C-alpha positions in Angstrom: -87.4 207.7 163.1 -85.0 206.3 160.5 -82.4 207.7 158.2 -83.1 207.4 154.5 -81.5 204.1 153.6 -82.0 204.7 149.9 -79.9 207.9 150.0 -77.0 207.1 152.3 -74.2 209.5 151.8 -70.8 208.3 150.5 -69.2 209.0 153.9 -71.9 206.8 155.6 -71.3 204.0 153.0 -67.6 204.1 153.8 -68.4 203.9 157.5 -70.6 200.9 156.9 -68.1 199.2 154.6 -65.8 196.3 155.4 -66.3 193.1 157.2 -67.7 192.6 160.7 -66.6 193.0 164.3 -67.4 191.1 167.5 -69.1 192.9 170.4 -67.0 192.7 173.7 -68.2 190.1 176.2 -68.9 192.6 178.9 -71.3 194.5 176.6 -73.0 191.3 175.7 -73.4 190.3 179.3 -75.0 193.7 180.2 -77.7 193.3 177.6 -78.5 189.6 178.0 -78.9 190.1 181.8 -82.2 191.9 181.0 -84.9 189.3 181.4 -87.0 190.6 178.4 -84.1 191.2 176.0 -84.9 189.4 172.7 -82.9 186.3 171.6 -82.7 185.1 168.0 -82.4 181.3 167.9 -81.5 179.4 164.8 -79.8 176.2 164.0 -76.6 176.7 162.0 -77.0 177.2 158.2 -80.5 178.4 158.3 -80.0 182.0 157.1 -79.3 183.9 160.3 -76.4 186.0 158.7 -78.7 187.2 156.0 -81.6 188.0 158.4 -79.2 189.8 160.9 -77.8 191.9 158.1 -81.3 192.9 156.9 -82.4 193.6 160.5 -79.3 195.7 161.2 -79.8 198.0 158.3 -83.6 198.2 158.7 -83.6 198.9 162.5 -80.2 200.7 162.4 -79.1 198.5 165.3 -77.0 195.3 165.1 -77.6 192.0 166.8 -75.3 190.6 169.4 -72.6 189.3 169.0 -71.4 190.3 165.5 -71.8 193.7 164.0 -71.9 194.0 160.2 -72.6 197.7 159.6 -73.0 199.9 162.7 -69.7 199.3 164.4 -70.1 202.1 166.9 -73.5 200.9 168.1 -74.6 201.4 171.7 -77.9 199.5 171.4 -78.8 196.1 169.9 -81.8 194.4 168.6 -81.3 190.9 169.9 -78.8 188.2 170.9 -78.1 185.4 168.4 -77.5 181.9 169.5 -77.6 178.5 167.7 -78.3 176.3 170.7 -76.7 173.3 169.0 -76.4 171.5 172.4 -80.1 172.3 173.2 -79.0 173.8 176.6 -80.7 177.2 176.4 -83.7 177.6 178.7 -85.5 180.3 180.6 -85.4 182.8 177.8 -88.6 184.8 177.7 -88.4 186.7 174.4 -87.4 184.7 171.2 -87.4 185.0 167.5 -87.0 181.5 166.0 -85.7 181.1 162.5 -85.8 177.7 160.8 -85.2 176.3 157.3 -86.2 173.1 155.4 -84.2 170.2 156.8 -82.7 168.8 153.6 -81.0 172.0 152.5 -80.0 172.7 156.1 -78.2 169.4 156.5 -76.5 169.6 153.1 -75.2 173.1 154.0 -74.0 171.9 157.4 -72.1 168.9 155.9 -70.5 171.3 153.4 -69.6 173.8 156.1 -67.6 171.1 157.9 -66.3 169.6 154.7 -68.0 166.3 155.5 -68.9 163.6 153.0 -72.5 164.2 151.9 -72.7 160.4 151.0 -71.7 159.4 154.6 -75.0 158.0 156.1 -73.6 158.4 159.6 -72.8 162.1 159.2 -76.1 162.7 157.4 -77.9 160.9 160.3 -76.1 162.9 162.9 -77.0 166.3 161.6 -80.6 165.2 160.7 -81.2 163.9 164.2 -79.8 166.9 165.9 -81.8 169.3 163.7 -85.0 167.3 164.3 -84.5 167.7 168.0 -83.8 171.4 167.6 -87.0 171.9 165.7 -89.0 169.9 168.1 -87.7 171.9 171.1 -88.2 175.3 169.7 -91.4 174.8 167.7 -93.3 172.6 170.1 -91.8 171.5 173.4 -90.2 174.6 175.1 -92.5 176.1 177.7 -90.4 179.0 179.0 -90.9 181.7 176.3 -93.5 184.3 177.0 -93.1 186.0 173.6 -92.1 184.0 170.5 -92.2 184.7 166.8 -91.4 182.0 164.3 -90.0 182.8 160.9 -88.7 180.7 158.1 -85.8 181.0 155.6 -88.1 179.9 152.8 -90.7 182.5 153.8 -88.0 185.2 153.7 -87.0 184.1 150.2 -90.5 183.8 148.9 -91.8 187.1 150.3 -89.4 189.1 152.4 -92.1 191.7 153.1 -94.6 189.2 154.5 -92.1 187.4 156.7 -90.3 190.6 157.8 -93.7 192.0 158.9 -93.6 189.4 161.6 -90.1 190.5 162.7 -91.3 194.2 162.9 -94.4 193.1 164.8 -92.2 191.3 167.3 -90.4 194.6 168.0 -93.7 196.5 168.2 -93.5 198.2 164.8 -95.3 198.2 161.5 -93.5 197.3 158.3 -92.1 200.3 156.3 -92.1 198.7 152.9 -90.1 201.3 151.0 -87.4 201.1 153.7 -87.3 197.3 153.5 -87.0 197.4 149.7 -84.1 199.9 150.0 -82.4 197.6 152.5 -82.8 194.6 150.3 -81.2 196.3 147.4 -78.0 196.5 149.5 -78.1 193.0 151.0 -77.2 190.7 148.1 -75.4 187.3 148.4 -72.3 189.1 147.2 -72.6 191.7 150.0 -73.2 188.9 152.5 -70.0 187.1 151.4 -68.0 190.3 151.9 -69.5 190.9 155.4 -68.7 187.3 156.4 -65.1 187.4 155.4 -64.3 186.2 159.0 -65.7 182.8 157.9 -65.2 181.8 154.2 -67.7 178.9 154.6 -70.7 181.0 155.4 -71.7 181.8 151.8 -71.0 179.4 148.8 -71.9 180.9 145.5 -70.4 178.2 143.2 -72.3 176.2 140.6 -70.8 173.0 141.9 -72.3 173.7 145.3 -75.8 174.2 143.8 -75.4 171.0 141.6 -74.3 169.1 144.7 -77.4 170.3 146.6 -79.7 169.1 143.9 -78.0 165.7 143.9 -78.2 165.5 147.7 -81.9 166.3 147.6 -82.5 163.4 145.3 -80.2 160.9 146.9 -80.5 161.7 150.6 -83.6 163.9 150.9 -85.8 161.1 152.0 -83.4 159.9 154.6 -83.0 163.3 156.1 -86.7 163.9 156.4 -87.5 160.6 157.9 -84.8 161.0 160.6 -86.0 164.5 161.3 -89.6 163.3 161.6 -88.5 160.4 163.8 -87.6 163.0 166.4 -91.1 164.4 166.4 -94.0 163.3 164.2 -95.5 166.8 164.5 -92.7 168.0 162.2 -94.1 166.0 159.3 -96.9 168.5 158.6 -94.4 171.4 158.2 -92.2 170.0 155.4 
């Protein structure tokens, strides 16, 4: 079914090297016109680049709309959208990825070079993310097939969380294959593959220190604003 990821030839590695490319709009339109075509929904800064890279190598098919490895692909796993404006509806088949709110908000503020001590900006992103979580975890009624996965779950046990992804696509997990894929998808590899957007991955010590400071100084504010959008979220974080 699959090529041997652990023993990719040098020619294949060269083919898969480099940054990423966008899929043409007409190709995207053809796939998403299918009522049952899967969508991957995630708020910005919740780990979708990482997950899509793992999925692309594992399934040997990229997600729409950005291809990281298989640039000549004719088939695709899913269509990724952020739904920041909460306008998406009527989608039947969804993978939903979410991340703990405090780290998500911190990452979003840094992405837009906003002041992490600005209560107004912290409040804006916290409120929006709370509404996003409320919609996709509890309120939407249009999906017929939905699998929920978390960034923290992927970090804690990629095998356990990716088993859910495989099941969504009607497959059992091939653990040796996943382990071979994970050996190739490091943060450094992610940074190279997202050269189109230098803000996607921040590996600096100052970023990590700033995140710790933010958790201490603004973590409570973020969580309370998120929970104020939907009290049901309180039991998740």
